[in-house]
C-alpha positions, -999 to +999 in steps of 0.1 A: +760-038-331+748-074-331+784-086-326+794-057-304+764-046-283+785-025-260+780+003-285+745+007-269+761+015-235+767+051-245+739+076-245+747+093-278+723+071-298+692+079-277+697+116-268+663+133-269+642+101-270+617+095-242+627+069-216+599+046-228+613+045-263+648+039-250+636+010-229+617-005-259+648-002-280+670-018-254+646-047-250+647-052-288+685-057-286+680-089-265+676-112-295+690-095-325+695-128-345+657-132-345+653-100-366+647-109-403+674-084-414+701-103-395+689-136-409+692-123-445+724-103-442+749-133-441+734-146-474+736-112-491+771-102-480+791-121-507+769-106-535+771-071-520+809-073-518+812-086-553+789-059-567+807-031-549+841-043-561+828-046-597+816-010-595+849+001-581+869-018-608+847-003-635+857+032-624+824+043-608+829+070-581+817+054-549+805+074-520+799+066-483+762+069-473+745+060-441+720+032-436+703+046-405+672+026-413+690-007-406+680-024-374+704-016-345+724+009-365+719+044-352+724+075-373+753+086-351+772+053-358+762+045-394+789+063-412+816+049-390+802+014-395+802+018-432+838+030-433+848+000-412+832-024-436+848-008-467+883-010-451+882-041-429+858-064-448+860-053-484+897-045-483+894-010-497+924+013-492+917+036-462+925+068-482+901+057-510+875+052-483+881+086-467+878+103-500+845+085-506+832+098-473+843+134-480+832+141-516 
């Protein structure tokens, strides 16, 4: 969402939340690069990718799981974001990724 903030234009991520909470969340989107999480993530990415690939190569059954507690990743989008990372950033086969999401 940091790179594609238009995701927040829809209303699916805030259904049922009070307007005051939605406003507070929208205001927090103004400077996402200042959040500590987004300052650490670029440093962690190479290690994470290496570890995930090592597990896959070792034959570990990997499964998709959400990270809804990550800043700016809403529960309704988390699974789709993870699928995208596996295929488009880690280079996993789409069918392998779909299987991991549907075990």
